C-alpha positions in Angstrom: -25.3 24.8 -23.3 -23.1 22.3 -21.5 -19.5 21.4 -21.7 -17.7 19.0 -19.7 -14.6 19.6 -18.7 -10.9 18.2 -16.9 -8.4 19.8 -15.4 -4.9 19.9 -16.9 -2.7 16.6 -16.6 -0.8 16.4 -13.0 2.7 17.0 -14.6 5.7 19.2 -14.9 6.2 21.0 -18.3 8.3 19.4 -20.9 12.2 20.1 -20.2 15.5 19.4 -22.0 18.3 19.3 -19.4 18.7 17.6 -16.4 18.5 21.0 -14.4 15.4 21.7 -16.1 13.7 18.7 -15.5 14.6 19.1 -11.8 13.8 22.7 -11.7 10.4 22.4 -13.1 9.1 19.5 -11.2 10.4 20.9 -8.0 8.6 24.0 -8.7 5.5 21.9 -9.4 5.7 20.1 -6.1 6.0 23.3 -4.1 2.3 24.0 -5.5 0.9 20.3 -5.0 2.0 20.1 -1.5 4.9 22.6 -0.1 8.4 23.6 -0.3 9.6 20.9 2.3 8.1 18.4 0.0 10.0 20.0 -3.2 13.3 19.8 -1.1 12.5 15.7 -0.4 12.5 15.3 -4.1 15.7 17.4 -5.2 17.7 15.8 -2.4 17.4 12.1 -3.7 17.6 13.3 -7.2 21.0 15.2 -6.3 22.1 12.5 -4.3 21.9 10.2 -7.5 23.1 12.8 -9.7 26.4 13.1 -7.6 26.8 9.0 -7.2 26.5 8.7 -11.1 28.8 11.7 -12.2 31.7 9.2 -11.4 30.5 7.2 -14.5 30.2 9.9 -16.7 26.4 9.8 -17.3 22.9 10.9 -16.4 20.9 8.7 -17.5 19.9 7.4 -14.0 19.9 10.8 -12.6 17.4 11.8 -15.3 15.3 8.8 -14.6 14.9 9.4 -11.2 14.1 12.9 -11.7 11.2 12.0 -13.8 9.8 8.8 -12.1 10.2 9.9 -8.6 8.4 13.1 -9.5 5.6 11.0 -10.8 5.2 8.9 -7.7 5.4 12.1 -5.5 2.5 14.1 -7.3 0.0 11.3 -7.6 -3.1 12.7 -8.4 -5.5 12.5 -5.3 -8.5 14.3 -4.4 -6.6 17.2 -3.1 -4.7 17.7 -6.4 -7.7 17.4 -8.6 -9.4 20.2 -6.5 -6.3 22.3 -6.6 -6.4 21.8 -10.5 -9.7 22.7 -10.7 -9.6 25.7 -8.4 -6.6 27.0 -10.2 -7.7 30.5 -12.0 -5.9 29.0 -15.2 -8.4 26.4 -15.7 -11.6 28.6 -15.9 -9.6 31.1 -18.1 -8.7 28.3 -20.3 -12.5 27.3 -20.4 -13.7 30.9 -21.1 -11.2 31.4 -23.8 -12.4 28.0 -25.4 -16.0 28.4 -25.3 -18.4 31.0 -26.6 -21.9 31.8 -25.6 -24.1 30.4 -22.8 -22.5 27.2 -21.3 -22.4 25.5 -17.9 -19.4 23.8 -16.7 -20.1 20.2 -15.2 -17.4 17.7 -13.3 -17.8 14.2 -13.7 -16.7 12.8 -10.2 -16.7 9.7 -8.2 -16.1 11.2 -4.6 -14.3 8.0 -3.0 -16.6 8.5 0.4 -19.9 8.7 -1.3 -20.1 7.2 -5.0 -21.8 4.0 -5.7 -19.8 1.2 -7.0 -20.7 -0.1 -10.5 -22.3 -3.7 -9.7 -20.4 -5.5 -12.7 -17.0 -3.7 -12.3 -16.8 -2.7 -8.9 -15.1 0.6 -9.8 -16.8 4.0 -8.4 -19.5 5.4 -10.6 -19.1 9.1 -11.7 -22.0 11.3 -11.6 -22.1 15.1 -13.0 -22.0 17.8 -10.7 -22.8 21.4 -11.4 -20.7 24.7 -11.0 -21.5 25.0 -7.3 -18.6 22.3 -7.0 -16.2 25.0 -7.6 -16.5 26.3 -4.2 -15.8 22.9 -2.8 -12.8 22.6 -4.9 -11.4 25.6 -3.5 -12.2 24.5 -0.2 -10.5 21.2 -0.7 -7.4 22.9 -2.3 -6.7 24.9 0.6 -6.8 21.6 2.8 -3.8 19.7 1.0 -1.8 20.1 4.1 -3.6 17.2 5.4 -2.5 14.9 3.0 -1.0 11.9 4.1 -2.0 12.8 7.9 -3.9 11.1 10.5 -6.6 13.7 9.5 -6.6 12.8 5.9 -9.8 11.2 5.3 -9.0 10.1 1.9 -6.1 8.2 3.3 -8.2 5.4 3.8 -8.8 4.8 0.6 -7.0 1.6 -0.5 -5.7 3.4 -3.8 -4.1 6.3 -1.7 -2.6 4.1 0.6 -0.8 1.8 -2.5 0.6 5.1 -4.1 2.2 6.5 -1.1 3.6 2.7 -0.3 5.1 2.9 -3.7 7.1 6.1 -2.9 8.6 4.7 0.1 9.4 1.2 -2.3 11.0 3.6 -4.8 13.5 5.0 -2.2 14.4 2.1 -1.3 15.2 0.8 -4.6 17.5 3.9 -5.0 19.2 3.4 -1.9 19.9 -0.4 -3.3 21.1 1.1 -6.6 23.1 3.6 -5.0 25.0 0.9 -2.6 25.6 -1.3 -6.1 25.9 1.3 -8.4 28.8 0.8 -11.2 29.5 0.8 -14.9 28.1 -3.0 -15.0 24.6 -2.4 -13.0 24.1 1.1 -14.7 21.8 -0.2 -17.3 19.8 -2.5 -14.7 19.7 0.6 -12.3 18.4 2.8 -14.8 15.7 0.2 -15.9 14.5 -0.2 -12.0 14.6 3.5 -11.8 12.1 3.8 -14.4 9.8 1.0 -13.6 7.0 3.8 -12.5 6.3 4.7 -16.0 4.7 1.5 -16.5 2.2 2.3 -13.7 -0.6 4.0 -15.7 -4.6 4.4 -15.3 -6.9 4.0 -12.5 -8.8 1.9 -10.3 -8.1 -1.8 -11.1 -5.9 -1.2 -14.1 -3.7 0.8 -12.1 -3.6 -2.1 -9.6 -2.8 -4.5 -12.4 0.0 -2.2 -13.6 1.5 -1.8 -9.9 1.9 -5.6 -9.3 3.3 -6.2 -12.8 5.7 -3.5 -11.8 6.6 -4.9 -8.6 7.1 -8.5 -9.8 9.8 -7.0 -12.5 11.0 -5.0 -9.6 12.1 -8.2 -7.5 13.8 -9.4 -10.9 15.8 -6.3 -11.5 16.6 -6.1 -7.5 18.2 -9.5 -7.7 20.0 -8.8 -11.1 21.5 -5.5 -9.7 23.0 -7.3 -6.6 24.3 -10.4 -8.4 25.8 -8.0 -11.4 27.6 -6.1 -8.4 28.9 -9.2 -7.0 30.2 -10.4 -10.3 32.0 -7.1 -10.9 33.9 -7.5 -7.4 34.8 -11.2 -7.9 36.0 -10.0 -11.3 
């Protein structure tokens, strides 16, 4: 019997309080990359939290805690491998299916996948259980992520994902420079834009462009509102 399986979503478990949101996502990022990467996440969120405290609000900090994490934890080849290689994945499979079954993986490796002649998207093909050994090896190589030795870094989609992180940090810097009671709503909307970036391939690319257009509008509104508040 054959079954097709997918790893668990690349996201932190649900949390209720801001402290829980920060802690759970920080813990996830340690596994995703390392402790330094997680500290970078916490520093920015805590910086926003401290600045927003004067307004008696946590809306902005909560938006940053969720959306900065979303951008930092983009699901690349190393993360897919880590999720499949996690013993919890096979434990779930074994507890879900009974009898004689074989786990197959539908993948479109960026370096070898053929392109669909109509859509231009990479075509997936099935790989057998032996793929699990490759996942374990690739998961151990996650320290290469983003370095000049990262062979996946030359994938345009990966480059776009890393640029989004830098752009987001720039947006938060602009928000903190202009944060006030008058600009808070705009700041929260700007900080929440990554929630609109969904999907993969050309779908994700379209969503990124739409988010960038809205980003420019919100950046202009942010500075205009702050200038108006100063003049008032």
